[in-house]
C-alpha positions in Angstrom: 87.7 135.2 133.2 84.0 135.0 132.7 83.0 131.3 132.7 81.1 130.2 129.7 77.6 130.1 131.2 78.2 133.9 132.2 79.7 134.6 128.6 76.5 132.9 127.1 74.3 135.2 129.3 76.2 138.2 128.2 76.0 137.2 124.6 72.5 136.7 124.4 71.8 140.2 126.0 74.5 141.9 123.7 73.0 140.1 120.7 69.4 141.2 121.7 70.8 144.9 122.0 72.7 144.4 118.6 69.7 143.2 116.8 67.5 146.0 118.2 70.1 148.7 117.4 71.2 147.5 113.7 70.0 149.5 110.5 71.9 152.5 110.7 74.7 153.3 108.7 77.8 151.4 109.3 81.4 152.6 108.9 84.0 149.7 108.0 86.7 150.0 110.5 89.2 148.1 108.7 90.1 144.7 107.0 90.3 141.3 108.6 93.7 140.7 108.2 94.3 141.3 112.0 92.9 137.7 112.5 96.0 136.3 111.2 97.6 136.7 114.6 95.8 133.6 115.7 97.7 131.4 113.4 97.7 130.1 110.1 99.4 131.6 107.2 99.8 134.9 108.5 102.0 136.1 106.1 99.5 135.8 103.3 98.4 139.4 103.4 95.2 141.2 104.2 91.8 140.8 102.4 91.2 144.1 101.3 89.3 144.5 97.9 87.1 141.2 98.2 83.8 142.7 98.2 82.2 142.2 94.6 85.7 140.9 93.3 86.8 144.4 91.9 83.5 146.0 91.5 81.4 143.3 89.8 78.2 144.4 91.4 78.4 142.0 94.1 79.3 139.0 92.0 82.5 137.4 90.8 83.3 137.5 87.1 81.7 134.9 84.7 83.2 132.3 82.6 85.8 133.7 80.1 85.2 133.9 76.3 87.1 131.6 74.1 88.6 129.7 76.9 89.3 125.8 76.8 89.3 123.2 79.8 92.2 122.6 82.1 95.3 121.3 80.5 97.6 121.0 83.7 97.6 118.5 86.6 95.6 118.2 89.5 96.5 120.6 92.5 95.3 121.1 95.9 95.1 124.3 98.1 94.8 124.5 102.0 92.9 127.2 103.7 95.3 129.1 105.7 93.1 131.8 107.5 89.4 132.3 107.6 88.0 135.8 107.9 84.6 136.4 109.5 83.7 139.9 109.4 84.5 141.4 112.6 84.5 145.1 113.0 81.9 145.8 110.5 84.0 144.1 107.6 80.9 141.7 106.9 79.8 144.4 104.3 82.7 143.3 102.2 82.5 139.5 102.6 80.3 137.5 100.3 78.0 138.0 97.0 74.8 139.1 96.2 72.9 136.1 96.6 69.1 137.2 95.9 70.1 139.6 93.0 68.7 142.4 94.9 70.3 145.7 96.6 68.3 146.0 99.6 67.8 148.6 102.3 66.1 148.6 105.5 63.0 150.1 103.6 62.7 147.2 101.2 59.1 145.6 100.5 60.0 143.1 98.2 61.9 140.6 100.7 60.6 137.8 103.0 59.0 138.3 106.3 61.3 138.5 109.2 61.6 135.4 111.6 60.7 135.1 115.3 60.1 138.7 115.8 63.1 140.0 113.8 63.1 143.5 112.3 63.3 144.7 108.9 66.1 147.3 109.9 68.3 144.3 111.4 68.1 142.2 108.4 67.2 143.9 105.1 70.3 146.2 104.8 72.8 144.8 102.4 76.4 145.2 102.4 78.6 146.5 99.5 77.1 146.1 96.1 74.1 144.1 97.6 76.2 141.7 99.3 74.1 139.2 101.7 75.7 138.5 104.7 73.4 138.5 107.7 75.7 136.0 109.3 78.4 138.4 109.6 76.3 141.3 110.3 74.1 139.8 113.3 75.7 136.6 114.5 79.5 136.8 114.4 79.3 139.4 117.4 77.2 136.5 119.3 79.8 133.9 118.4 82.7 136.4 119.2 81.2 136.9 122.8 81.3 133.0 123.2 85.0 133.1 122.5 84.3 131.2 119.3 84.8 131.4 115.7 87.7 133.4 114.4 90.1 132.7 117.2 89.5 129.2 117.8 88.8 128.4 114.1 92.2 130.0 113.0 93.9 128.3 115.8 92.7 124.9 114.9 94.0 125.8 111.2 97.4 126.4 112.7 97.2 123.0 114.3 96.2 121.1 111.2 92.5 121.2 111.1 91.4 123.1 108.0 89.9 122.8 104.5 91.1 121.5 101.0 90.0 122.7 97.5 91.2 120.5 94.9 91.4 121.8 91.1 91.4 119.6 88.5 93.9 120.1 85.7 95.2 123.6 86.5 97.7 124.7 84.2 99.6 127.8 83.7 96.8 129.8 81.8 95.1 132.7 83.5 91.8 131.6 81.8 90.0 128.1 81.8 86.3 127.1 81.0 85.5 124.2 83.3 88.0 123.5 85.8 86.4 121.2 88.4 86.7 121.8 92.2 86.4 119.4 95.2 86.0 120.5 98.8 87.3 118.3 101.6 87.8 118.7 105.4 91.2 117.9 106.7 92.1 117.5 110.4 95.5 116.1 110.2 98.6 115.8 108.0 100.5 112.7 107.0 102.4 111.3 109.7 101.0 113.6 112.3 103.3 116.4 111.1 102.2 120.0 111.9 101.8 122.6 109.4 104.8 124.2 107.9 102.7 126.1 105.2 105.0 124.9 102.4 104.3 123.0 99.3 105.5 119.8 100.9 103.0 119.5 103.4 100.5 116.5 102.7 97.3 117.1 104.3 94.9 113.9 104.9 91.2 113.9 103.5 88.7 113.6 106.3 86.8 110.3 105.3 83.4 111.9 106.3 83.6 114.2 103.5 84.0 111.2 101.0 81.1 109.4 99.5 83.2 106.3 99.0 85.3 106.0 102.1 88.4 104.4 100.2 88.3 107.0 97.2 89.9 110.2 97.7 88.4 111.4 94.6 84.7 110.8 95.8 84.2 114.2 97.5 80.7 115.0 98.7 81.2 118.6 97.7 82.1 119.0 94.1 81.7 122.1 91.7 81.8 120.3 88.2 81.2 123.7 86.4 83.9 126.0 87.9 86.2 128.2 85.7 89.1 130.5 85.8 88.8 134.2 84.7 92.0 136.4 84.7 93.5 134.0 87.6 90.1 134.2 89.5 88.9 130.6 90.3 85.3 130.5 90.6 83.3 127.6 91.7 80.4 128.3 89.8 76.7 128.2 91.6 74.8 125.5 93.5 77.2 123.4 95.2 77.3 123.0 99.1 80.1 123.1 101.6 80.5 122.3 105.1 82.6 124.4 107.9 83.1 123.9 111.4 81.9 126.8 113.8 84.5 126.5 116.7 83.3 127.3 120.1 85.8 126.8 122.7 87.2 123.3 122.3 84.3 122.1 120.6 82.6 122.9 117.0 79.2 122.7 115.4 78.9 121.6 111.7 77.9 124.4 109.5 76.2 123.5 106.2 76.6 126.4 103.8 73.9 125.8 100.7 74.0 127.1 97.3 77.5 128.0 97.8 79.8 129.8 95.5 83.3 130.0 96.0 85.9 132.3 94.3 89.7 133.1 95.2 92.5 135.1 93.2 95.1 132.8 92.2 98.7 134.1 92.4 100.5 134.3 88.7 102.2 131.0 89.5 99.1 129.3 90.9 101.0 128.6 94.1 98.7 130.4 96.5 95.5 132.3 96.6 94.2 135.4 98.2 90.9 137.3 98.4 88.9 134.1 99.0 85.3 134.3 99.4 82.7 131.5 100.3 79.0 132.8 99.8 75.8 131.0 100.4 72.8 130.4 102.5 72.3 128.6 105.8 69.1 126.7 106.3 68.0 128.3 109.9 66.4 125.3 111.3 68.9 122.8 110.2 71.7 124.8 112.0 69.4 125.4 115.3 69.0 121.6 115.0 72.7 120.7 114.6 73.7 123.5 117.4 71.0 121.8 119.9 72.8 118.4 119.3 76.1 119.9 120.0 75.1 122.0 122.9 76.1 119.8 125.8 79.7 119.6 124.6 79.9 123.3 124.4 78.6 123.8 128.0 76.0 122.0 130.2 74.2 125.3 130.7 73.0 125.0 127.1 70.9 122.1 127.9 68.7 124.3 129.8 65.8 124.7 127.2 64.9 128.3 128.1 68.6 129.6 127.4 69.0 127.5 124.5 65.6 128.7 123.2 66.5 132.2 123.6 69.7 131.7 121.6 67.7 129.7 119.0 65.1 132.5 118.5 68.1 135.3 118.2 69.5 133.1 115.3 66.0 132.9 113.9 65.6 136.8 113.8 68.7 136.7 111.6 67.1 135.1 108.9 66.9 137.3 105.8 66.1 135.3 102.8 64.7 131.8 101.9 66.6 128.7 102.5 67.0 128.3 98.6 68.8 131.9 98.3 65.4 133.3 97.0 63.3 136.1 98.2 59.2 135.8 98.8 57.4 138.7 100.5 54.4 136.2 101.3 56.7 133.7 103.3 58.7 134.0 106.4 62.3 134.1 106.3 64.0 130.7 107.1 67.4 131.2 105.6 70.5 133.1 106.9 73.0 134.6 104.4 76.7 134.2 105.2 79.9 135.5 103.9 83.5 134.2 104.9 86.8 135.3 103.4 90.0 133.0 103.2 93.6 132.8 101.8 95.1 129.6 100.7 98.5 127.8 100.1 99.2 125.0 97.5 100.0 121.7 99.0 99.7 118.0 98.6 97.1 115.5 99.5 98.3 112.8 102.0 96.0 110.1 101.9 92.6 109.5 104.1 92.0 109.9 107.8 90.3 107.3 109.9 86.8 108.5 110.9 86.6 110.5 113.9 84.1 109.3 116.8 80.6 110.7 116.7 79.8 112.7 119.6 76.7 111.7 121.7 73.9 114.4 122.4 74.8 115.2 125.9 71.4 117.0 126.3 69.5 113.9 125.5 67.5 115.7 123.0 
């Protein structure tokens, strides 16, 4: 087995090769349902057909006409699997964030960062889908033994994400159905997930504005809606995920996030989920640096870390606010992630987890 420092070196070399080789036409090799082997709700099915939510030109459906607000009770869904775009399936994961359908010859986009190339970052996925993270960085994280295997393994053990929908009834259409996003790192009573509707998942206190109030999520989508059983968050919110690397993780804040998922007719589960948004490049590098020593002490080497940081900067494909400006340097990385989910219960609030010190002394 290759040690982590060895894998780091290989990953940096391979990512540099990948960044120089991108830009040619890519063939989708399959869907991401193979990831379910690592745990989670493996039986929920594949993620085919996510791109553009059924041909909506890279966007989910808009609010339904003549639909009223929610008329049911609050429900909670837990993410059972995350799909990150291996094997070039990144092209179907995400939304058209900047409103453009770009090719490697585009002239109306921001300037590549840190020596990046236009052919690497300008080519969009299907229907203008923006997902430079999946295209250019997922291969790097996979070389570190990260992300899909570790993340879905953690989910199978009870570390996942909750999406609470307010007053979801039996109708296929609602206009205004607020959503709240939470992290969960344990079930009530320390139970293991069964993926049944009796599972009670605790909310991580770190995701609450008021530690004693489970309703005070820091990540709220007040203008969400349901159109033909597709729940859409509406624009503008943030969510936080965890990028798992080995036994450790790095916070991953997705700005300007838009989430959608296809509810089953009985509203007991969801498939074809999409989380799309933008990562602030320098914020992510800062967070990665703070956690680097917990991943491996080799990352405390400034030269090695700076090489990785520049590799990350080179994948920036838009501005951090989701816009494009040909007169500015790109400082945001588009991202698209797929998921499926199952209806569960809330199980109270977890005690805060300890804050890890910066092992590299940054």
